[in-house]
A tleap script that builds the chain and sets N, CA, C and O, in Angstrom:
source leaprc.protein.ff14SB
mol = sequence {
  NMET LEU THR VAL LYS ILE LEU GLY PRO GLY
  CYS SER ASN CYS GLU ARG LEU LYS ALA THR
  ALA VAL GLU ALA LEU GLU MET LEU GLY ALA
  ASN ALA ALA ILE GLU TYR VAL THR ASP PRO
  ALA GLU PHE GLY ARG TYR ARG LEU MET MET
  THR PRO GLY LEU VAL VAL ASN ASP GLU LEU
  VAL CYS ALA GLY ARG VAL PRO THR THR PRO
  GLU VAL MET THR LEU ILE ALA ASN VAL LEU
  ALA GLU GLU ALA SER ARG CSER
}
set mol.1.N position { 14.776 0.138 -3.129 }
set mol.1.CA position { 13.900 -0.955 -2.735 }
set mol.1.C position { 12.473 -0.447 -2.615 }
set mol.1.O position { 12.238 0.676 -2.168 }
set mol.2.N position { 11.549 -1.259 -3.005 }
set mol.2.CA position { 10.127 -0.963 -2.936 }
set mol.2.C position { 9.676 -0.982 -1.480 }
set mol.2.O position { 10.032 -1.890 -0.729 }
set mol.3.N position { 8.892 0.018 -1.081 }
set mol.3.CA position { 8.330 0.035 0.267 }
set mol.3.C position { 6.812 0.102 0.175 }
set mol.3.O position { 6.251 0.858 -0.617 }
set mol.4.N position { 6.169 -0.700 0.998 }
set mol.4.CA position { 4.713 -0.745 1.045 }
set mol.4.C position { 4.303 -0.555 2.499 }
set mol.4.O position { 4.816 -1.225 3.394 }
set mol.5.N position { 3.371 0.368 2.721 }
set mol.5.CA position { 2.870 0.610 4.071 }
set mol.5.C position { 1.368 0.389 4.086 }
set mol.5.O position { 0.650 0.805 3.177 }
set mol.6.N position { 0.914 -0.267 5.130 }
set mol.6.CA position { -0.509 -0.433 5.388 }
set mol.6.C position { -0.828 0.520 6.536 }
set mol.6.O position { -0.260 0.394 7.621 }
set mol.7.N position { -1.723 1.460 6.309 }
set mol.7.CA position { -2.098 2.429 7.332 }
set mol.7.C position { -3.462 2.065 7.892 }
set mol.7.O position { -4.424 1.908 7.140 }
set mol.8.N position { -3.550 1.931 9.206 }
set mol.8.CA position { -4.826 1.637 9.825 }
set mol.8.C position { -4.671 1.276 11.285 }
set mol.8.O position { -3.557 1.104 11.781 }
set mol.9.N position { -5.808 1.162 11.979 }
set mol.9.CA position { -5.773 0.914 13.416 }
set mol.9.C position { -5.519 -0.544 13.806 }
set mol.9.O position { -5.381 -0.856 14.988 }
set mol.10.N position { -5.458 -1.423 12.825 }
set mol.10.CA position { -5.242 -2.841 13.133 }
set mol.10.C position { -6.508 -3.668 13.015 }
set mol.10.O position { -6.598 -4.753 13.589 }
set mol.11.N position { -7.475 -3.172 12.284 }
set mol.11.CA position { -8.756 -3.863 12.124 }
set mol.11.C position { -8.637 -5.015 11.115 }
set mol.11.O position { -7.584 -5.225 10.514 }
set mol.12.N position { -9.718 -5.739 10.950 }
set mol.12.CA position { -9.712 -6.876 10.024 }
set mol.12.C position { -9.490 -6.424 8.581 }
set mol.12.O position { -8.864 -7.146 7.804 }
set mol.13.N position { -9.992 -5.241 8.207 }
set mol.13.CA position { -9.752 -4.736 6.848 }
set mol.13.C position { -8.278 -4.435 6.630 }
set mol.13.O position { -7.756 -4.641 5.534 }
set mol.14.N position { -7.607 -3.952 7.662 }
set mol.14.CA position { -6.167 -3.683 7.566 }
set mol.14.C position { -5.414 -4.997 7.349 }
set mol.14.O position { -4.493 -5.065 6.535 }
set mol.15.N position { -5.806 -6.019 8.070 }
set mol.15.CA position { -5.168 -7.327 7.919 }
set mol.15.C position { -5.411 -7.892 6.529 }
set mol.15.O position { -4.512 -8.474 5.922 }
set mol.16.N position { -6.638 -7.719 6.023 }
set mol.16.CA position { -6.951 -8.182 4.664 }
set mol.16.C position { -6.131 -7.438 3.627 }
set mol.16.O position { -5.645 -8.040 2.669 }
set mol.17.N position { -5.971 -6.124 3.809 }
set mol.17.CA position { -5.171 -5.333 2.877 }
set mol.17.C position { -3.716 -5.775 2.905 }
set mol.17.O position { -3.076 -5.872 1.858 }
set mol.18.N position { -3.197 -6.040 4.078 }
set mol.18.CA position { -1.809 -6.505 4.183 }
set mol.18.C position { -1.649 -7.834 3.449 }
set mol.18.O position { -0.690 -8.009 2.697 }
set mol.19.N position { -2.567 -8.763 3.657 }
set mol.19.CA position { -2.495 -10.068 2.985 }
set mol.19.C position { -2.604 -9.906 1.467 }
set mol.19.O position { -1.911 -10.592 0.717 }
set mol.20.N position { -3.461 -9.012 1.025 }
set mol.20.CA position { -3.629 -8.754 -0.407 }
set mol.20.C position { -2.353 -8.156 -0.992 }
set mol.20.O position { -1.938 -8.532 -2.088 }
set mol.21.N position { -1.733 -7.232 -0.272 }
set mol.21.CA position { -0.486 -6.620 -0.743 }
set mol.21.C position { 0.625 -7.658 -0.839 }
set mol.21.O position { 1.385 -7.668 -1.807 }
set mol.22.N position { 0.721 -8.523 0.151 }
set mol.22.CA position { 1.739 -9.578 0.128 }
set mol.22.C position { 1.515 -10.495 -1.073 }
set mol.22.O position { 2.461 -10.847 -1.778 }
set mol.23.N position { 0.267 -10.874 -1.299 }
set mol.23.CA position { -0.056 -11.738 -2.440 }
set mol.23.C position { 0.289 -11.056 -3.772 }
set mol.23.O position { 0.845 -11.685 -4.671 }
set mol.24.N position { -0.046 -9.769 -3.887 }
set mol.24.CA position { 0.240 -9.030 -5.117 }
set mol.24.C position { 1.743 -8.954 -5.368 }
set mol.24.O position { 2.197 -9.125 -6.500 }
set mol.25.N position { 2.508 -8.699 -4.321 }
set mol.25.CA position { 3.965 -8.630 -4.462 }
set mol.25.C position { 4.534 -9.980 -4.893 }
set mol.25.O position { 5.433 -10.044 -5.731 }
set mol.26.N position { 4.004 -11.053 -4.314 }
set mol.26.CA position { 4.461 -12.395 -4.703 }
set mol.26.C position { 4.152 -12.663 -6.168 }
set mol.26.O position { 4.984 -13.212 -6.890 }
set mol.27.N position { 2.958 -12.277 -6.611 }
set mol.27.CA position { 2.565 -12.514 -7.999 }
set mol.27.C position { 3.398 -11.679 -8.965 }
set mol.27.O position { 3.653 -12.103 -10.092 }
set mol.28.N position { 3.824 -10.493 -8.531 }
set mol.28.CA position { 4.672 -9.641 -9.357 }
set mol.28.C position { 6.137 -10.070 -9.301 }
set mol.28.O position { 6.950 -9.653 -10.127 }
set mol.29.N position { 6.459 -10.902 -8.324 }
set mol.29.CA position { 7.847 -11.303 -8.129 }
set mol.29.C position { 8.699 -10.160 -7.615 }
set mol.29.O position { 9.900 -10.094 -7.875 }
set mol.30.N position { 8.058 -9.258 -6.878 }
set mol.30.CA position { 8.748 -8.067 -6.368 }
set mol.30.C position { 9.083 -8.231 -4.893 }
set mol.30.O position { 8.300 -8.783 -4.120 }
set mol.31.N position { 10.249 -7.746 -4.521 }
set mol.31.CA position { 10.641 -7.698 -3.117 }
set mol.31.C position { 10.298 -6.329 -2.582 }
set mol.31.O position { 10.499 -5.320 -3.257 }
set mol.32.N position { 9.782 -6.292 -1.373 }
set mol.32.CA position { 9.408 -5.014 -0.776 }
set mol.32.C position { 9.512 -5.098 0.734 }
set mol.32.O position { 9.336 -6.159 1.334 }
set mol.33.N position { 9.799 -3.967 1.326 }
set mol.33.CA position { 9.721 -3.841 2.771 }
set mol.33.C position { 8.275 -3.468 3.075 }
set mol.33.O position { 7.765 -2.469 2.568 }
set mol.34.N position { 7.621 -4.272 3.901 }
set mol.34.CA position { 6.223 -4.012 4.239 }
set mol.34.C position { 6.161 -3.544 5.683 }
set mol.34.O position { 6.714 -4.174 6.585 }
set mol.35.N position { 5.474 -2.420 5.884 }
set mol.35.CA position { 5.363 -1.826 7.202 }
set mol.35.C position { 3.888 -1.636 7.533 }
set mol.35.O position { 3.090 -1.251 6.679 }
set mol.36.N position { 3.544 -1.912 8.777 }
set mol.36.CA position { 2.183 -1.734 9.253 }
set mol.36.C position { 2.197 -0.514 10.167 }
set mol.36.O position { 2.830 -0.541 11.222 }
set mol.37.N position { 1.510 0.552 9.777 }
set mol.37.CA position { 1.524 1.805 10.531 }
set mol.37.C position { 0.175 2.000 11.217 }
set mol.37.O position { -0.862 2.083 10.559 }
set mol.38.N position { 0.202 2.073 12.555 }
set mol.38.CA position { -1.030 2.242 13.318 }
set mol.38.C position { -1.115 3.606 14.011 }
set mol.38.O position { -2.100 3.891 14.693 }
set mol.39.N position { -0.113 4.432 13.843 }
set mol.39.CA position { -0.069 5.750 14.483 }
set mol.39.C position { -0.911 6.753 13.694 }
set mol.39.O position { -0.570 7.085 12.559 }
set mol.40.N position { -2.015 7.241 14.287 }
set mol.40.CA position { -2.874 8.191 13.579 }
set mol.40.C position { -2.139 9.451 13.108 }
set mol.40.O position { -2.536 10.051 12.109 }
set mol.41.N position { -1.088 9.858 13.802 }
set mol.41.CA position { -0.317 11.027 13.366 }
set mol.41.C position { 0.311 10.777 11.995 }
set mol.41.O position { 0.435 11.700 11.190 }
set mol.42.N position { 0.704 9.538 11.732 }
set mol.42.CA position { 1.277 9.191 10.423 }
set mol.42.C position { 0.212 9.221 9.335 }
set mol.42.O position { 0.519 9.519 8.181 }
set mol.43.N position { -1.041 8.916 9.686 }
set mol.43.CA position { -2.118 8.944 8.694 }
set mol.43.C position { -2.222 10.339 8.085 }
set mol.43.O position { -2.410 10.489 6.878 }
set mol.44.N position { -2.097 11.353 8.930 }
set mol.44.CA position { -2.186 12.738 8.473 }
set mol.44.C position { -1.086 13.096 7.498 }
set mol.44.O position { -1.287 13.910 6.596 }
set mol.45.N position { 0.066 12.497 7.675 }
set mol.45.CA position { 1.195 12.757 6.768 }
set mol.45.C position { 0.832 12.396 5.325 }
set mol.45.O position { 1.305 13.026 4.379 }
set mol.46.N position { -0.012 11.377 5.173 }
set mol.46.CA position { -0.425 10.924 3.842 }
set mol.46.C position { -1.805 11.450 3.448 }
set mol.46.O position { -2.339 11.094 2.397 }
set mol.47.N position { -2.372 12.294 4.297 }
set mol.47.CA position { -3.713 12.853 4.081 }
set mol.47.C position { -4.763 11.751 3.965 }
set mol.47.O position { -5.686 11.830 3.154 }
set mol.48.N position { -4.599 10.730 4.792 }
set mol.48.CA position { -5.542 9.607 4.812 }
set mol.48.C position { -6.753 9.988 5.642 }
set mol.48.O position { -6.619 10.325 6.819 }
set mol.49.N position { -7.932 9.938 5.044 }
set mol.49.CA position { -9.170 10.284 5.737 }
set mol.49.C position { -9.922 9.052 6.222 }
set mol.49.O position { -10.597 9.095 7.251 }
set mol.50.N position { -9.804 7.950 5.477 }
set mol.50.CA position { -10.487 6.710 5.845 }
set mol.50.C position { -9.498 5.559 5.739 }
set mol.50.O position { -8.736 5.466 4.777 }
set mol.51.N position { -9.521 4.689 6.733 }
set mol.51.CA position { -8.637 3.523 6.713 }
set mol.51.C position { -9.384 2.344 6.121 }
set mol.51.O position { -10.614 2.341 6.093 }
set mol.52.N position { -8.665 1.353 5.653 }
set mol.52.CA position { -7.212 1.263 5.597 }
set mol.52.C position { -6.654 2.054 4.422 }
set mol.52.O position { -7.369 2.403 3.482 }
set mol.53.N position { -5.361 2.323 4.505 }
set mol.53.CA position { -4.678 3.016 3.424 }
set mol.53.C position { -3.503 2.190 2.937 }
set mol.53.O position { -2.848 1.497 3.715 }
set mol.54.N position { -3.246 2.272 1.651 }
set mol.54.CA position { -2.119 1.574 1.044 }
set mol.54.C position { -1.163 2.618 0.473 }
set mol.54.O position { -1.544 3.437 -0.363 }
set mol.55.N position { 0.083 2.574 0.941 }
set mol.55.CA position { 1.116 3.506 0.505 }
set mol.55.C position { 2.203 2.711 -0.195 }
set mol.55.O position { 2.703 1.724 0.346 }
set mol.56.N position { 2.565 3.134 -1.387 }
set mol.56.CA position { 3.645 2.491 -2.143 }
set mol.56.C position { 4.704 3.552 -2.416 }
set mol.56.O position { 4.430 4.578 -3.038 }
set mol.57.N position { 5.912 3.287 -1.940 }
set mol.57.CA position { 7.030 4.233 -2.104 }
set mol.57.C position { 6.619 5.653 -1.723 }
set mol.57.O position { 6.860 6.607 -2.463 }
set mol.58.N position { 6.000 5.769 -0.561 }
set mol.58.CA position { 5.605 7.047 0.044 }
set mol.58.C position { 4.464 7.764 -0.677 }
set mol.58.O position { 4.258 8.958 -0.462 }
set mol.59.N position { 3.728 7.061 -1.520 }
set mol.59.CA position { 2.582 7.638 -2.224 }
set mol.59.C position { 1.323 6.873 -1.838 }
set mol.59.O position { 1.247 5.659 -2.025 }
set mol.60.N position { 0.328 7.592 -1.296 }
set mol.60.CA position { -0.947 6.972 -0.960 }
set mol.60.C position { -1.647 6.609 -2.267 }
set mol.60.O position { -1.958 7.487 -3.072 }
set mol.61.N position { -1.898 5.304 -2.479 }
set mol.61.CA position { -2.488 4.861 -3.741 }
set mol.61.C position { -3.910 4.334 -3.588 }
set mol.61.O position { -4.625 4.181 -4.579 }
set mol.62.N position { -4.326 4.054 -2.353 }
set mol.62.CA position { -5.687 3.564 -2.133 }
set mol.62.C position { -6.066 3.845 -0.683 }
set mol.62.O position { -5.245 3.691 0.222 }
set mol.63.N position { -7.318 4.258 -0.469 }
set mol.63.CA position { -7.770 4.572 0.883 }
set mol.63.C position { -9.235 4.212 1.075 }
set mol.63.O position { -10.051 4.329 0.161 }
set mol.64.N position { -9.544 3.773 2.285 }
set mol.64.CA position { -10.934 3.544 2.670 }
set mol.64.C position { -11.559 2.252 2.197 }
set mol.64.O position { -12.755 2.036 2.392 }
set mol.65.N position { -10.773 1.387 1.577 }
set mol.65.CA position { -11.319 0.111 1.108 }
set mol.65.C position { -10.179 -0.890 0.924 }
set mol.65.O position { -9.002 -0.533 0.967 }
set mol.66.N position { -10.557 -2.140 0.720 }
set mol.66.CA position { -9.573 -3.190 0.453 }
set mol.66.C position { -9.677 -3.548 -1.024 }
set mol.66.O position { -10.642 -4.188 -1.442 }
set mol.67.N position { -8.689 -3.139 -1.817 }
set mol.67.CA position { -8.715 -3.462 -3.244 }
set mol.67.C position { -8.421 -4.941 -3.473 }
set mol.67.O position { -7.912 -5.628 -2.587 }
set mol.68.N position { -8.743 -5.417 -4.653 }
set mol.68.CA position { -8.459 -6.806 -5.005 }
set mol.68.C position { -6.962 -6.962 -5.272 }
set mol.68.O position { -6.241 -5.976 -5.430 }
set mol.69.N position { -6.513 -8.203 -5.318 }
set mol.69.CA position { -5.104 -8.460 -5.619 }
set mol.69.C position { -4.706 -7.891 -6.976 }
set mol.69.O position { -3.666 -7.239 -7.064 }
set mol.70.N position { -5.487 -8.107 -8.045 }
set mol.70.CA position { -5.117 -7.505 -9.337 }
set mol.70.C position { -5.045 -5.966 -9.277 }
set mol.70.O position { -4.191 -5.359 -9.923 }
set mol.71.N position { -5.942 -5.344 -8.502 }
set mol.71.CA position { -5.894 -3.888 -8.355 }
set mol.71.C position { -4.596 -3.450 -7.688 }
set mol.71.O position { -3.968 -2.482 -8.118 }
set mol.72.N position { -4.195 -4.164 -6.637 }
set mol.72.CA position { -2.958 -3.822 -5.931 }
set mol.72.C position { -1.763 -4.014 -6.861 }
set mol.72.O position { -0.832 -3.210 -6.849 }
set mol.73.N position { -1.786 -5.064 -7.657 }
set mol.73.CA position { -0.708 -5.286 -8.619 }
set mol.73.C position { -0.607 -4.094 -9.574 }
set mol.73.O position { 0.492 -3.616 -9.857 }
set mol.74.N position { -1.730 -3.623 -10.060 }
set mol.74.CA position { -1.759 -2.480 -10.968 }
set mol.74.C position { -1.278 -1.213 -10.271 }
set mol.74.O position { -0.511 -0.443 -10.849 }
set mol.75.N position { -1.718 -0.988 -9.039 }
set mol.75.CA position { -1.294 0.196 -8.293 }
set mol.75.C position { 0.220 0.212 -8.102 }
set mol.75.O position { 0.865 1.245 -8.282 }
set mol.76.N position { 0.781 -0.937 -7.736 }
set mol.76.CA position { 2.227 -1.037 -7.541 }
set mol.76.C position { 2.955 -0.814 -8.867 }
set mol.76.O position { 3.936 -0.072 -8.923 }
set mol.77.N position { 2.477 -1.452 -9.923 }
set mol.77.CA position { 3.105 -1.307 -11.240 }
set mol.77.C position { 3.051 0.141 -11.711 }
set mol.77.O position { 4.011 0.628 -12.308 }
set mol.78.N position { 1.945 0.837 -11.453 }
set mol.78.CA position { 1.817 2.236 -11.856 }
set mol.78.C position { 2.830 3.125 -11.141 }
set mol.78.O position { 3.432 4.004 -11.758 }
set mol.79.N position { 3.018 2.900 -9.848 }
set mol.79.CA position { 3.988 3.695 -9.084 }
set mol.79.C position { 5.397 3.436 -9.620 }
set mol.79.O position { 6.180 4.369 -9.799 }
set mol.80.N position { 5.712 2.171 -9.874 }
set mol.80.CA position { 7.034 1.836 -10.383 }
set mol.80.C position { 7.272 2.437 -11.773 }
set mol.80.O position { 8.369 2.915 -12.063 }
set mol.81.N position { 6.252 2.412 -12.628 }
set mol.81.CA position { 6.378 2.978 -13.971 }
set mol.81.C position { 6.548 4.491 -13.902 }
set mol.81.O position { 7.342 5.064 -14.648 }
set mol.82.N position { 5.809 5.132 -13.016 }
set mol.82.CA position { 5.918 6.585 -12.845 }
set mol.82.C position { 7.319 6.973 -12.376 }
set mol.82.O position { 7.897 7.945 -12.863 }
set mol.83.N position { 7.856 6.211 -11.433 }
set mol.83.CA position { 9.191 6.491 -10.930 }
set mol.83.C position { 10.252 6.238 -12.004 }
set mol.83.O position { 11.239 6.969 -12.091 }
set mol.84.N position { 10.047 5.214 -12.810 }
set mol.84.CA position { 10.996 4.905 -13.882 }
set mol.84.C position { 11.006 6.016 -14.938 }
set mol.84.O position { 12.054 6.336 -15.500 }
set mol.85.N position { 9.840 6.598 -15.201 }
set mol.85.CA position { 9.764 7.655 -16.210 }
set mol.85.C position { 10.424 8.949 -15.724 }
set mol.85.O position { 10.849 9.772 -16.534 }
set mol.86.N position { 10.508 9.123 -14.417 }
set mol.86.CA position { 11.167 10.307 -13.861 }
set mol.86.C position { 12.692 10.166 -13.857 }
set mol.86.O position { 13.409 11.163 -13.770 }
set mol.87.N position { 13.183 8.936 -13.952 }
set mol.87.CA position { 14.630 8.703 -13.884 }
set mol.87.C position { 15.323 8.984 -15.185 }
set mol.87.O position { 16.541 8.833 -15.281 }
savepdb mol mol.pdb
quit
């Protein structure tokens, strides 16, 4: 199953990123477990220097900004394609 994590302190940019990720998943027709992580210790696990951060299947794919919905769709598709090529 696809997992998506939003890393951040809970600011408005974090909320915007979460909404953008949900919209991108809906447009892709993908099901995912979405988690909101506010623990700064977890940020270090992903080497996140600036929030918000977007993690797809345990890979940090965007940090420090809120990407557009099409960008998030591409980021998710890239992670899925990379994982498929490893299988």
